[in-house]
KETI-373853 format. One record per residue (C-alpha): residue number from 1; residue in three letters; x, y, z. Coordinates in Angstrom, 3 decimals, padded with zeros to 6 digits. Example, Ala and Ser with C-alpha at 12.3 -4.5 7.8 and 13.67 -1.06 7.14 Angstrom:
BEGIN
  num  residuo         u         v         w
    1      ALA   012.300  -004.500   007.800
    2      SER   013.670  -001.060   007.140
// end
This chain:
BEGIN
  num  residuo         u         v         w
    1      MET   000.742  -009.421  -015.587
    2      GLN   000.833  -012.883  -014.873
    3      TYR   000.095  -014.053  -011.474
    4      PHE   001.342  -017.300  -009.884
    5      GLU   000.387  -018.802  -006.498
    6      GLY   003.747  -020.501  -005.651
    7      LEU   006.543  -021.821  -007.627
    8      GLU   004.751  -024.884  -008.325
    9      SER   001.914  -023.138  -010.495
   10      VAL   004.787  -021.614  -012.877
   11      PRO   004.359  -023.649  -016.169
   12      GLU   007.202  -025.653  -017.544
   13      GLY   009.163  -023.718  -020.029
   14      PHE   008.955  -020.407  -018.236
   15      GLY   011.670  -017.917  -019.052
   16      PRO   014.342  -016.955  -019.418
   17      SER   013.861  -014.385  -016.769
   18      VAL   015.263  -011.424  -014.734
   19      VAL   014.090  -011.997  -011.204
   20      THR   013.926  -010.050  -007.889
   21      LEU   013.070  -011.263  -004.457
   22      GLY   011.476  -009.069  -001.703
   23      ASN   008.430  -008.537   000.666
   24      PHE   007.739  -005.208  -001.164
   25      ASP   005.458  -003.919   001.712
   26      GLY   004.786  -000.382   000.436
   27      VAL   006.476  -000.686  -002.944
   28      HIS   008.321   002.181  -001.890
   29      ARG   011.057   004.272  -003.916
   30      GLY   013.611   001.625  -003.127
   31      HIS   011.703  -001.192  -004.426
   32      GLN   010.740   000.799  -007.308
   33      ARG   014.630   001.507  -008.157
   34      VAL   015.038  -002.186  -008.033
   35      LEU   012.148  -003.152  -009.784
   36      GLN   013.011  -000.612  -012.676
   37      THR   016.434  -002.340  -013.049
   38      VAL   014.640  -005.620  -013.333
   39      LEU   012.499  -004.095  -016.165
   40      GLU   015.511  -002.404  -018.138
   41      ARG   017.400  -005.827  -017.884
   42      ALA   014.576  -007.674  -019.046
   43      GLU   013.871  -005.559  -021.971
   44      SER   017.458  -005.291  -023.098
   45      THR   017.669  -009.180  -023.117
   46      GLY   014.255  -010.198  -024.194
   47      ALA   013.626  -011.914  -021.157
   48      VAL   010.530  -012.051  -018.817
   49      SER   010.651  -009.413  -015.849
   50      VAL   009.606  -011.351  -012.610
   51      ALA   009.076  -010.596  -009.021
   52      VAL   008.964  -013.139  -006.037
   53      THR   007.105  -011.989  -003.112
   54      PHE   005.531  -013.833   000.012
   55      ASP   002.216  -013.801   001.849
   56      PRO   001.937  -013.536   004.842
   57      HIS   004.717  -011.187   005.799
   58      PRO   007.458  -013.211   007.326
   59      ALA   007.669  -011.173   010.558
   60      THR   003.995  -012.254   011.413
   61      VAL   005.131  -015.770   010.933
   62      HIS   008.040  -015.746   012.936
   63      ARG   007.194  -013.446   015.514
   64      PRO   003.216  -013.903   015.792
   65      GLU   003.161  -012.280   019.371
   66      ASP   004.285  -009.194   017.947
   67      GLU   002.184  -006.451   016.021
   68      HIS   003.412  -006.100   012.622
   69      PRO   000.980  -003.981   010.397
   70      GLU   001.508  -004.410   007.010
   71      ILE   001.302  -000.969   004.824
   72      MET  -000.764  -002.336   002.244
   73      SER  -002.655  -005.501   001.280
   74      LEU  -001.756  -008.293  -000.796
   75      GLU  -004.253  -007.175  -003.505
   76      ASP  -002.697  -003.577  -003.355
   77      ARG   000.781  -004.839  -003.545
   78      LEU   000.095  -006.697  -006.679
   79      GLU  -001.754  -003.705  -008.071
   80      ALA   001.383  -001.650  -007.600
   81      LEU   003.587  -004.301  -009.218
   82      ASP   001.279  -004.573  -012.154
   83      ALA   001.950  -000.621  -012.430
   84      MET   005.330  -000.831  -012.632
   85      GLY   004.918  -002.987  -015.759
   86      LEU   006.049  -006.392  -014.682
   87      ASP   005.495  -009.478  -016.846
   88      ALA   004.869  -011.777  -013.882
   89      VAL   004.508  -012.031  -009.970
   90      VAL   004.871  -015.176  -007.937
   91      VAL   003.404  -015.183  -004.619
   92      ILE   004.960  -017.732  -002.221
   93      ALA   003.022  -018.761   000.827
   94      TYR   005.428  -018.151   003.731
   95      SER   005.657  -020.821   006.515
   96      LEU   007.993  -022.078   009.126
   97      GLU   008.517  -025.196   006.981
   98      PHE   009.305  -022.888   003.890
   99      ALA   011.699  -020.510   006.056
  100      ALA   013.634  -023.926   007.244
  101      GLN   014.854  -024.772   003.633
  102      GLN   018.685  -024.027   003.085
  103      PRO   019.332  -020.691   000.958
  104      GLU   020.907  -022.853  -001.876
  105      ASP   017.746  -025.068  -002.197
  106      PHE   015.613  -022.130  -002.667
  107      ILE   017.761  -020.742  -005.268
  108      ARG   017.838  -023.989  -007.108
  109      ARG   014.104  -024.466  -007.073
  110      ALA   012.945  -020.791  -007.530
  111      PHE   015.464  -019.072  -009.785
  112      VAL   017.114  -022.089  -011.723
  113      GLU   014.374  -024.836  -012.331
  114      ALA   011.093  -022.669  -011.796
  115      LEU   011.907  -019.392  -013.440
  116      ASP   015.213  -020.225  -015.529
  117      ALA   016.701  -016.827  -014.468
  118      SER   019.484  -015.171  -016.460
  119      CYS   019.605  -012.359  -014.063
  120      VAL   018.811  -011.828  -010.448
  121      VAL   018.338  -008.126  -009.150
  122      VAL   018.640  -007.528  -005.425
  123      GLY   019.074  -004.952  -003.080
  124      PRO   022.611  -004.992  -000.766
  125      ASP   020.714  -006.438   002.355
  126      THR   018.895  -009.006   000.772
  127      ARG   018.598  -012.025   003.148
  128      PHE   016.724  -015.584   002.583
  129      GLY   016.625  -019.132   003.706
  130      LYS   017.133  -020.901   007.043
  131      GLY   018.206  -018.299   009.581
  132      ASN   018.528  -015.625   007.007
  133      SER   021.762  -017.293   006.279
  134      GLY   021.308  -016.327   002.354
  135      ASP   022.805  -013.194   001.271
  136      VAL   023.954  -011.423  -002.039
  137      SER   027.404  -013.490  -001.605
  138      THR   025.340  -016.648  -001.762
  139      LEU   023.691  -015.718  -004.820
  140      GLN   026.759  -014.617  -006.406
  141      ARG   028.193  -018.073  -005.982
  142      ALA   025.040  -020.081  -007.232
  143      GLY   024.962  -017.586  -010.100
  144      GLU   028.709  -018.672  -010.885
  145      GLU   027.464  -022.323  -010.802
  146      ASN   024.194  -022.076  -012.532
  147      GLY   024.799  -019.279  -015.276
  148      PHE   023.008  -016.485  -014.109
  149      GLU   024.164  -012.783  -013.283
  150      VAL   023.660  -011.153  -010.126
  151      VAL   022.796  -007.534  -010.001
  152      VAL   022.994  -005.639  -006.707
  153      VAL   021.181  -002.148  -006.636
  154      ASP   022.302   000.487  -004.382
  155      GLU   019.861   001.789  -001.842
  156      PHE   017.758   004.674  -002.803
  157      GLU   018.032   007.369   000.130
  158      ALA   015.745   010.055   000.669
  159      ASN   016.707   013.397   002.273
  160      ASP   016.364   013.246   006.159
  161      GLY   017.416   016.475   007.728
  162      GLU   020.981   016.945   006.764
  163      ALA   021.639   013.427   005.780
  164      GLY   020.139   010.889   003.795
  165      ARG   018.233   007.678   004.846
  166      ARG   017.585   004.454   003.098
  167      CYS   013.790   004.107   001.974
  168      SER   012.333   001.248   004.013
  169      SER   009.031   000.081   005.116
  170      THR   009.960   000.194   008.524
  171      TRP   010.352   003.997   008.179
  172      ILE   007.025   004.238   006.447
  173      ARG   005.336   002.709   009.262
  174      SER   006.964   005.006   011.734
  175      LEU   005.778   008.134   010.042
  176      LEU   002.178   006.618   009.472
  177      ALA   001.955   006.238   013.268
  178      VAL   002.470   009.573   014.138
  179      GLY   000.085   010.814   010.964
  180      ASN   003.157   012.239   008.819
  181      VAL   001.251   011.131   005.650
  182      GLU   002.875   013.753   003.462
  183      ARG   006.612   012.478   004.456
  184      ALA   005.375   008.866   003.731
  185      ALA   004.010   009.790   000.469
  186      GLU   007.405   011.163  -000.607
  187      ILE   008.891   007.783   000.216
  188      ILE   006.120   005.748  -001.325
  189      GLY   006.266   007.899  -004.392
  190      THR   002.429   007.993  -003.990
  191      PRO  -000.185   009.162  -001.310
  192      HIS  -000.688   006.060   001.306
  193      LYS  -003.849   004.431   001.065
  194      VAL  -006.147   002.088   002.897
  195      ARG  -008.962   000.041   000.865
  196      GLY  -012.084  -001.389   002.376
  197      GLU  -016.107  -001.769   002.298
  198      VAL  -018.524   001.321   003.019
  199      VAL  -020.542   000.047   005.966
  200      ARG  -023.188   001.685   008.234
  201      GLY  -022.012   003.565   011.302
  202      PHE  -023.817   005.881   013.916
  203      GLN  -024.966   008.306   011.427
  204      ARG  -023.570   011.116   013.500
  205      GLY  -022.038   012.678   010.710
  206      ARG  -025.368   013.006   008.788
  207      GLU  -027.072   014.294   011.727
  208      LEU  -024.457   017.118   011.986
  209      GLY  -024.641   017.733   008.341
  210      PHE  -021.576   016.016   007.300
  211      PRO  -022.253   012.833   005.980
  212      THR  -019.430   010.229   005.919
  213      ALA  -018.536   007.191   004.007
  214      ASN  -017.223   004.697   006.922
  215      LEU  -014.761   002.006   005.933
  216      SER  -015.328  -001.265   007.758
  217      PRO  -012.850  -002.194   010.488
  218      ASP  -011.589  -004.796   008.477
  219      SER  -010.225  -002.780   005.881
  220      HIS  -006.698  -003.477   004.246
  221      GLY  -003.680  -001.007   004.829
  222      LEU  -002.070   000.563   007.744
  223      VAL  -004.462   003.258   009.111
  224      PRO  -002.302   006.324   010.194
  225      ALA  -002.416   008.025   013.611
  226      GLU  -005.562   009.540   014.961
  227      GLY  -006.746   012.832   013.350
  228      VAL  -008.246   014.621   010.699
  229      TYR  -006.744   014.360   006.953
  230      ALA  -007.485   015.854   003.531
  231      GLY  -007.425   013.098   000.762
  232      TRP  -009.326   011.360  -001.984
  233      LEU  -011.885   008.506  -001.990
  234      THR  -011.995   006.338  -005.173
  235      ASP  -015.271   004.215  -005.759
  236      GLU  -015.569   001.104  -007.657
  237      SER  -016.253   002.663  -010.784
  238      GLY  -012.978   004.663  -010.744
  239      VAL  -014.211   008.026  -009.799
  240      ARG  -011.771   009.888  -007.378
  241      TRP  -013.582   012.301  -004.982
  242      PRO  -011.959   014.688  -002.899
  243      ALA  -012.354   014.158   000.800
  244      ALA  -012.130   015.236   004.390
  245      ILE  -011.034   012.175   006.246
  246      SER  -011.470   011.312   009.970
  247      VAL  -009.361   008.283   011.694
  248      GLY  -010.638   007.786   015.475
  249      LYS  -011.252   004.998   017.662
  250      ASN  -014.728   003.593   018.602
  251      PRO  -015.966   000.810   021.148
  252      THR  -017.802  -001.815   019.523
  253      PHE  -020.306  -004.096   021.007
  254      ASP  -017.969  -006.695   021.822
  255      GLY  -015.919  -004.254   024.412
  256      VAL  -013.083  -003.804   021.631
  257      THR  -011.952  -000.398   020.559
  258      ARG  -011.396  -000.445   016.881
  259      THR  -009.943   002.149   014.631
  260      THR  -012.324   003.684   012.251
  261      VAL  -011.913   005.610   008.825
  262      GLU  -014.767   008.289   007.919
  263      ALA  -014.662   010.169   004.770
  264      HIS  -016.814   013.304   004.226
  265      VAL  -016.693   013.791   000.458
  266      LEU  -016.712   017.300  -000.874
  267      GLY  -018.721   019.337  -003.161
  268      ARG  -021.897   017.311  -003.053
  269      PRO  -024.528   019.469  -004.627
  270      GLU  -026.748   020.626  -001.962
  271      LYS  -029.771   019.977  -003.919
  272      GLU  -029.264   016.290  -004.372
  273      PRO  -030.205   013.819  -001.745
  274      VAL  -027.456   011.870   000.275
  275      GLU  -029.509   008.554  -000.899
  276      SER  -028.578   009.451  -004.729
  277      PHE  -024.729   009.300  -003.621
  278      ASN  -024.966   005.964  -001.725
  279      LEU  -021.645   003.957  -001.376
  280      TYR  -023.014   001.181   000.958
  281      GLY  -021.396  -001.983  -000.125
  282      GLN  -018.788  -000.762  -002.461
  283      THR  -015.093  -001.544  -001.841
  284      VAL  -013.341   001.938  -001.979
  285      SER  -009.823   003.334  -001.311
  286      VAL  -009.031   006.313   000.560
  287      GLU  -005.904   008.157   000.047
  288      PHE  -004.138   010.283   002.739
  289      VAL  -002.613   013.592   001.643
  290      HIS  -002.288   016.000   004.184
  291      ARG  -002.908   015.841   007.878
  292      LEU  -005.075   018.679   009.316
  293      ARG  -004.820   018.335   013.096
  294      GLY  -004.978   015.785   015.751
  295      MET  -007.995   014.621   017.491
  296      VAL  -009.533   016.963   020.223
  297      ALA  -012.451   017.065   022.678
  298      PHE  -015.064   019.529   022.176
  299      LYS  -017.549   021.174   025.009
  300      GLY  -020.647   021.003   022.641
  301      VAL  -021.993   020.155   019.156
  302      GLU  -021.665   023.914   018.097
  303      GLN  -018.241   023.817   018.667
  304      LEU  -017.799   020.424   017.115
  305      VAL  -019.709   021.740   014.026
  306      GLU  -017.538   024.858   013.837
  307      GLN  -014.222   022.820   013.854
  308      ILE  -015.522   020.271   011.104
  309      SER  -016.475   023.224   008.858
  310      GLU  -012.935   024.643   009.311
  311      ASP  -011.408   021.124   008.540
  312      VAL  -013.555   020.980   005.271
  313      GLU  -012.575   024.462   004.226
  314      ARG  -008.960   023.608   004.928
  315      ALA  -009.088   020.271   003.042
  316      THR  -010.892   022.187   000.075
  317      ASP  -008.016   024.525  -000.234
  318      LEU  -005.263   022.044   000.192
  319      LEU  -006.663   019.793  -002.535
  320      GLY  -007.122   022.493  -004.838
  321      PHE  -011.098   021.782  -005.069
  322      PRO  -013.539   022.555  -006.676
  323      ALA  -011.738   021.186  -009.720
  324      SER  -012.810   020.606  -013.181
  325      VAL  -013.788   016.988  -014.478
  326      SER  -010.957   015.346  -015.718
  327      THR  -009.426   011.826  -016.299
  328      GLY  -006.263   010.945  -015.038
  329      GLN  -004.142   007.912  -014.192
  330      THR  -006.290   006.989  -010.973
  331      GLY  -009.586   007.904  -012.769
  332      THR  -012.037   010.390  -013.053
  333      VAL  -011.960   013.561  -010.705
  334      ALA  -015.597   014.448  -009.976
  335      THR  -017.015   017.774  -008.709
  336      GLY  -020.127   015.989  -007.052
  337      ALA  -019.651   013.369  -004.342
  338      PRO  -021.113   010.514  -002.882
  339      SER  -021.547   010.019   000.790
  340      GLY  -022.479   006.747   002.859
  341      GLU  -023.480   008.096   006.205
// end
Protein backbone atom coordinates (compact mmCIF):
# COMPACT_ATOMS: atom_id res chain seq x y z
CA MET A 1 0.00 0.00 0.00
CA GLN A 2 1.29 3.45 -0.93
CA TYR A 3 1.34 6.07 1.82
CA PHE A 4 1.11 9.76 1.02
CA GLU A 5 1.69 12.36 3.71
CA GLY A 6 -0.64 15.09 2.53
CA LEU A 7 -2.21 15.78 -0.85
CA GLU A 8 0.94 17.59 -1.98
CA SER A 9 2.90 14.32 -1.87
CA VAL A 10 0.59 12.57 -4.35
CA PRO A 11 2.53 12.39 -7.64
CA GLU A 12 1.28 14.06 -10.80
CA GLY A 13 -0.69 11.78 -13.06
CA PHE A 14 -1.97 9.70 -10.15
CA GLY A 15 -5.27 7.92 -10.82
CA PRO A 16 -7.90 7.54 -11.94
CA SER A 17 -9.03 6.49 -8.49
CA VAL A 18 -11.98 5.37 -6.40
CA VAL A 19 -11.78 7.35 -3.16
CA THR A 20 -13.34 7.42 0.28
CA LEU A 21 -12.98 9.93 3.09
CA GLY A 22 -13.10 9.54 6.86
CA ASN A 23 -11.36 9.34 10.23
CA PHE A 24 -11.60 5.53 10.27
CA ASP A 25 -10.88 5.36 14.00
CA GLY A 26 -11.18 1.68 14.88
CA VAL A 27 -11.68 0.65 11.22
CA HIS A 28 -14.88 -1.05 12.39
CA ARG A 29 -17.42 -3.03 10.37
CA GLY A 30 -19.18 0.12 9.21
CA HIS A 31 -15.90 1.47 7.85
CA GLN A 32 -15.15 -1.92 6.34
CA ARG A 33 -18.41 -1.90 4.36
CA VAL A 34 -17.46 1.45 2.80
CA LEU A 35 -13.89 0.33 2.13
CA GLN A 36 -15.07 -2.94 0.56
CA THR A 37 -17.25 -0.94 -1.83
CA VAL A 38 -14.20 1.16 -2.76
CA LEU A 39 -12.23 -2.00 -3.51
CA GLU A 40 -15.01 -3.52 -5.60
CA ARG A 41 -15.54 -0.34 -7.64
CA ALA A 42 -11.82 0.07 -8.22
CA GLU A 43 -11.41 -3.53 -9.34
CA SER A 44 -14.34 -3.34 -11.75
CA THR A 45 -13.05 -0.15 -13.41
CA GLY A 46 -9.30 -0.69 -13.22
CA ALA A 47 -8.90 2.35 -10.95
CA VAL A 48 -6.72 2.82 -7.87
CA SER A 49 -8.41 2.33 -4.47
CA VAL A 50 -7.67 5.19 -2.04
CA ALA A 51 -8.68 6.25 1.47
CA VAL A 52 -8.20 9.84 2.63
CA THR A 53 -7.93 10.21 6.40
CA PHE A 54 -6.74 12.72 9.00
CA ASP A 55 -4.20 13.01 11.79
CA PRO A 56 -4.74 14.15 14.49
CA HIS A 57 -8.43 13.38 14.97
CA PRO A 58 -10.50 16.52 14.17
CA ALA A 59 -12.17 16.46 17.60
CA THR A 60 -8.82 17.01 19.34
CA VAL A 61 -8.24 20.11 17.18
CA HIS A 62 -11.69 21.66 17.57
CA ARG A 63 -12.16 20.73 21.24
CA PRO A 64 -8.68 20.44 22.78
CA GLU A 65 -10.11 20.95 26.27
CA ASP A 66 -12.15 17.73 26.02
CA GLU A 67 -10.83 14.21 26.30
CA HIS A 68 -11.18 12.34 23.05
CA PRO A 69 -9.14 9.14 23.24
CA GLU A 70 -8.57 7.47 19.90
CA ILE A 71 -9.42 3.78 19.62
CA MET A 72 -6.22 3.07 17.71
CA SER A 73 -2.99 4.80 16.80
CA LEU A 74 -2.30 6.09 13.30
CA GLU A 75 0.15 3.20 12.84
CA ASP A 76 -2.54 0.63 13.65
CA ARG A 77 -5.08 2.49 11.50
CA LEU A 78 -2.73 2.32 8.52
CA GLU A 79 -2.06 -1.34 9.22
CA ALA A 80 -5.80 -2.09 9.26
CA LEU A 81 -6.37 -0.13 6.04
CA ASP A 82 -3.51 -1.99 4.41
CA ALA A 83 -5.03 -5.30 5.52
CA MET A 84 -8.25 -4.34 3.71
CA GLY A 85 -6.26 -4.33 0.46
CA LEU A 86 -6.26 -0.64 -0.43
CA ASP A 87 -3.77 0.61 -3.00
CA ALA A 88 -3.06 3.91 -1.24
CA VAL A 89 -3.84 6.04 1.81
CA VAL A 90 -3.49 9.82 2.04
CA VAL A 91 -3.05 11.19 5.57
CA ILE A 92 -3.87 14.88 5.83
CA ALA A 93 -2.48 16.88 8.76
CA TYR A 94 -5.67 18.23 10.33
CA SER A 95 -5.57 21.81 11.59
CA LEU A 96 -7.92 24.75 12.11
CA GLU A 97 -6.57 26.27 8.89
CA PHE A 98 -7.39 23.11 6.96
CA ALA A 99 -10.86 22.96 8.55
CA ALA A 100 -11.61 26.53 7.47
CA GLN A 101 -11.59 25.79 3.73
CA GLN A 102 -14.85 25.66 1.81
CA PRO A 103 -16.03 22.11 1.01
CA GLU A 104 -15.96 22.83 -2.73
CA ASP A 105 -12.30 23.86 -2.48
CA PHE A 106 -11.43 20.63 -0.69
CA ILE A 107 -13.25 18.54 -3.29
CA ARG A 108 -11.37 20.29 -6.10
CA ARG A 109 -7.94 19.96 -4.48
CA ALA A 110 -8.35 16.40 -3.21
CA PHE A 111 -10.68 14.49 -5.49
CA VAL A 112 -10.28 16.35 -8.77
CA GLU A 113 -6.68 17.66 -8.90
CA ALA A 114 -4.68 15.32 -6.66
CA LEU A 115 -6.46 11.98 -7.00
CA ASP A 116 -8.34 12.23 -10.32
CA ALA A 117 -11.34 10.51 -8.76
CA SER A 118 -13.73 8.64 -11.03
CA CYS A 119 -15.84 7.64 -8.04
CA VAL A 120 -16.18 8.84 -4.42
CA VAL A 121 -17.65 6.39 -1.91
CA VAL A 122 -19.01 7.71 1.40
CA GLY A 123 -21.44 6.96 4.20
CA PRO A 124 -24.72 8.92 4.44
CA ASP A 125 -23.52 11.05 7.38
CA THR A 126 -20.27 12.24 5.79
CA ARG A 127 -19.50 15.88 6.62
CA PHE A 128 -16.47 17.99 5.70
CA GLY A 129 -15.28 21.53 5.03
CA LYS A 130 -15.86 24.76 6.94
CA GLY A 131 -18.37 24.29 9.71
CA ASN A 132 -19.01 20.76 8.42
CA SER A 133 -21.08 22.41 5.68
CA GLY A 134 -20.11 19.82 3.06
CA ASP A 135 -22.23 16.67 2.83
CA VAL A 136 -23.42 14.05 0.36
CA SER A 137 -25.40 16.57 -1.68
CA THR A 138 -22.31 18.78 -1.93
CA LEU A 139 -20.35 15.84 -3.31
CA GLN A 140 -23.10 14.95 -5.75
CA ARG A 141 -23.21 18.48 -7.18
CA ALA A 142 -19.43 18.51 -7.52
CA GLY A 143 -19.53 15.07 -9.13
CA GLU A 144 -21.92 16.30 -11.80
CA GLU A 145 -19.68 19.28 -12.51
CA ASN A 146 -16.38 17.37 -12.53
CA GLY A 147 -17.34 13.99 -13.92
CA PHE A 148 -17.05 11.67 -10.92
CA GLU A 149 -19.69 9.33 -9.53
CA VAL A 150 -20.80 9.46 -5.89
CA VAL A 151 -21.79 6.20 -4.19
CA VAL A 152 -23.49 6.34 -0.79
CA VAL A 153 -23.11 3.15 1.26
CA ASP A 154 -25.85 2.24 3.72
CA GLU A 155 -24.81 2.19 7.35
CA PHE A 156 -23.85 -1.16 8.84
CA GLU A 157 -26.07 -2.01 11.79
CA ALA A 158 -25.21 -4.44 14.56
CA ASN A 159 -27.83 -6.10 16.75
CA ASP A 160 -28.41 -4.05 19.87
CA GLY A 161 -31.15 -5.65 21.88
CA GLU A 162 -34.29 -5.83 19.75
CA ALA A 163 -33.16 -3.10 17.36
CA GLY A 164 -30.15 -2.53 15.16
CA ARG A 165 -27.64 0.17 15.96
CA ARG A 166 -25.22 1.88 13.58
CA CYS A 167 -21.63 0.76 14.07
CA SER A 168 -19.64 3.77 15.22
CA SER A 169 -16.37 4.71 16.89
CA THR A 170 -18.36 6.43 19.66
CA TRP A 171 -20.16 3.19 20.46
CA ILE A 172 -16.86 1.29 20.62
CA ARG A 173 -15.40 3.88 23.01
CA SER A 174 -18.40 3.58 25.31
CA LEU A 175 -18.08 -0.21 25.37
CA LEU A 176 -14.36 -0.13 26.15
CA ALA A 177 -15.02 2.41 28.91
CA VAL A 178 -16.97 -0.27 30.80
CA GLY A 179 -14.71 -3.15 29.78
CA ASN A 180 -17.09 -4.82 27.34
CA VAL A 181 -14.33 -5.97 25.01
CA GLU A 182 -16.39 -8.87 23.68
CA ARG A 183 -19.07 -6.56 22.24
CA ALA A 184 -16.45 -4.10 21.01
CA ALA A 185 -14.76 -6.93 19.08
CA GLU A 186 -18.07 -7.76 17.38
CA ILE A 187 -18.36 -4.19 16.09
CA ILE A 188 -14.71 -3.85 15.11
CA GLY A 189 -14.58 -7.31 13.58
CA THR A 190 -11.42 -8.27 15.52
CA PRO A 191 -10.35 -8.04 19.19
CA HIS A 192 -9.43 -4.54 20.31
CA LYS A 193 -5.72 -4.06 20.95
CA VAL A 194 -3.19 -1.63 22.35
CA ARG A 195 0.45 -1.36 21.30
CA GLY A 196 3.43 -0.27 23.38
CA GLU A 197 6.98 -0.88 24.56
CA VAL A 198 7.60 -3.37 27.34
CA VAL A 199 9.18 -1.52 30.26
CA ARG A 200 10.28 -2.36 33.80
CA GLY A 201 7.60 -2.13 36.48
CA PHE A 202 7.65 -2.74 40.21
CA GLN A 203 8.36 -6.48 39.72
CA ARG A 204 5.47 -7.35 42.03
CA GLY A 205 4.20 -9.95 39.60
CA ARG A 206 7.51 -11.76 39.58
CA GLU A 207 7.60 -11.76 43.39
CA LEU A 208 4.16 -13.39 43.44
CA GLY A 209 5.13 -16.00 40.87
CA PHE A 210 3.25 -14.36 37.98
CA PRO A 211 5.78 -12.31 35.97
CA THR A 212 4.22 -9.77 33.62
CA ALA A 213 5.17 -7.81 30.54
CA ASN A 214 4.37 -4.20 31.44
CA LEU A 215 3.45 -1.78 28.67
CA SER A 216 4.74 1.78 28.75
CA PRO A 217 2.22 4.43 29.91
CA ASP A 218 2.78 5.99 26.47
CA SER A 219 1.20 3.00 24.73
CA HIS A 220 -1.06 3.62 21.74
CA GLY A 221 -4.69 2.60 21.59
CA LEU A 222 -7.63 3.09 23.93
CA VAL A 223 -7.10 1.09 27.13
CA PRO A 224 -10.33 -0.54 28.38
CA ALA A 225 -11.74 -0.20 31.90
CA GLU A 226 -9.78 -1.42 34.89
CA GLY A 227 -10.01 -5.15 35.39
CA VAL A 228 -8.58 -8.50 34.39
CA TYR A 229 -8.87 -9.85 30.85
CA ALA A 230 -7.95 -12.89 28.78
CA GLY A 231 -6.23 -12.12 25.51
CA TRP A 232 -3.12 -12.33 23.39
CA LEU A 233 0.28 -10.67 23.29
CA THR A 234 2.12 -10.48 19.95
CA ASP A 235 5.84 -9.78 20.07
CA GLU A 236 8.04 -8.06 17.48
CA SER A 237 8.77 -11.35 15.71
CA GLY A 238 5.05 -11.96 15.16
CA VAL A 239 4.70 -14.73 17.74
CA ARG A 240 1.29 -14.56 19.43
CA TRP A 241 1.21 -15.60 23.10
CA PRO A 242 -1.90 -16.34 25.20
CA ALA A 243 -2.09 -14.03 28.21
CA ALA A 244 -3.95 -12.97 31.33
CA ILE A 245 -4.01 -9.16 31.26
CA SER A 246 -4.41 -6.72 34.14
CA VAL A 247 -5.49 -3.11 33.63
CA GLY A 248 -5.13 -0.86 36.68
CA LYS A 249 -3.94 2.48 37.91
CA ASN A 250 -0.63 3.25 39.60
CA PRO A 251 0.66 6.59 40.93
CA THR A 252 3.93 7.76 39.36
CA PHE A 253 6.82 9.71 40.86
CA ASP A 254 5.34 12.98 39.61
CA GLY A 255 2.11 12.39 41.51
CA VAL A 256 0.11 11.54 38.39
CA THR A 257 -1.95 8.35 38.36
CA ARG A 258 -1.51 6.44 35.11
CA THR A 259 -3.30 3.45 33.68
CA THR A 260 -1.09 0.39 33.42
CA VAL A 261 -1.40 -2.68 31.20
CA GLU A 262 0.37 -5.83 32.40
CA ALA A 263 0.25 -9.13 30.53
CA HIS A 264 1.11 -12.44 32.19
CA VAL A 265 1.86 -14.81 29.35
CA LEU A 266 0.54 -18.35 29.77
CA GLY A 267 2.28 -21.67 29.33
CA ARG A 268 5.86 -20.56 30.00
CA PRO A 269 7.89 -23.72 30.63
CA GLU A 270 8.44 -24.04 34.38
CA LYS A 271 12.08 -25.07 33.98
CA GLU A 272 12.98 -22.12 31.79
CA PRO A 273 14.35 -19.02 33.57
CA VAL A 274 12.29 -15.83 33.20
CA GLU A 275 15.33 -14.08 31.70
CA SER A 276 15.23 -16.36 28.65
CA PHE A 277 11.82 -14.92 27.78
CA ASN A 278 12.77 -11.27 28.16
CA LEU A 279 10.60 -8.80 26.23
CA TYR A 280 12.11 -5.59 27.62
CA GLY A 281 12.42 -2.93 24.95
CA GLN A 282 10.19 -4.73 22.46
CA THR A 283 7.09 -3.04 21.06
CA VAL A 284 4.26 -5.53 21.47
CA SER A 285 0.52 -5.52 20.89
CA VAL A 286 -1.98 -6.77 23.46
CA GLU A 287 -5.43 -7.97 22.34
CA PHE A 288 -8.37 -7.99 24.76
CA VAL A 289 -10.65 -10.98 24.12
CA HIS A 290 -12.64 -11.62 27.33
CA ARG A 291 -13.21 -9.65 30.53
CA LEU A 292 -12.73 -11.87 33.57
CA ARG A 293 -13.54 -9.47 36.40
CA GLY A 294 -13.22 -5.95 37.73
CA MET A 295 -10.58 -4.77 40.18
CA VAL A 296 -11.09 -5.74 43.83
CA ALA A 297 -9.17 -5.15 47.07
CA PHE A 298 -7.59 -8.14 48.81
CA LYS A 299 -6.91 -8.59 52.52
CA GLY A 300 -3.52 -10.20 52.02
CA VAL A 301 -0.99 -11.70 49.62
CA GLU A 302 -2.37 -15.22 50.02
CA GLN A 303 -5.83 -14.16 48.90
CA LEU A 304 -4.35 -12.19 46.00
CA VAL A 305 -2.28 -15.13 44.75
CA GLU A 306 -5.33 -17.41 44.99
CA GLN A 307 -7.37 -15.00 42.87
CA ILE A 308 -4.62 -14.58 40.28
CA SER A 309 -4.38 -18.37 39.99
CA GLU A 310 -8.12 -18.50 39.31
CA ASP A 311 -7.77 -15.73 36.72
CA VAL A 312 -5.00 -17.61 34.94
CA GLU A 313 -7.05 -20.80 34.91
CA ARG A 314 -10.11 -19.02 33.49
CA ALA A 315 -8.01 -17.25 30.85
CA THR A 316 -6.48 -20.59 29.87
CA ASP A 317 -9.91 -22.15 29.42
CA LEU A 318 -11.42 -19.20 27.52
CA LEU A 319 -8.51 -18.96 25.08
CA GLY A 320 -8.48 -22.70 24.42
CA PHE A 321 -4.89 -22.97 25.62
CA PRO A 322 -2.65 -24.94 25.58
CA ALA A 323 -2.76 -25.03 21.79
CA SER A 324 -0.49 -26.62 19.25
CA VAL A 325 1.98 -24.44 17.43
CA SER A 326 0.35 -23.04 14.31
CA THR A 327 0.73 -20.18 11.90
CA GLY A 328 -2.22 -17.91 11.28
CA GLN A 329 -3.08 -14.48 9.99
CA THR A 330 -1.56 -12.81 13.03
CA GLY A 331 1.57 -14.94 13.16
CA THR A 332 2.75 -18.01 15.02
CA VAL A 333 0.88 -19.18 18.11
CA ALA A 334 3.32 -20.61 20.62
CA THR A 335 3.00 -22.87 23.67
CA GLY A 336 5.83 -21.26 25.61
CA ALA A 337 5.63 -17.62 26.54
CA PRO A 338 8.03 -14.73 27.24
CA SER A 339 7.74 -12.39 30.19
CA GLY A 340 8.97 -8.99 31.25
CA GLU A 341 8.48 -8.64 34.97
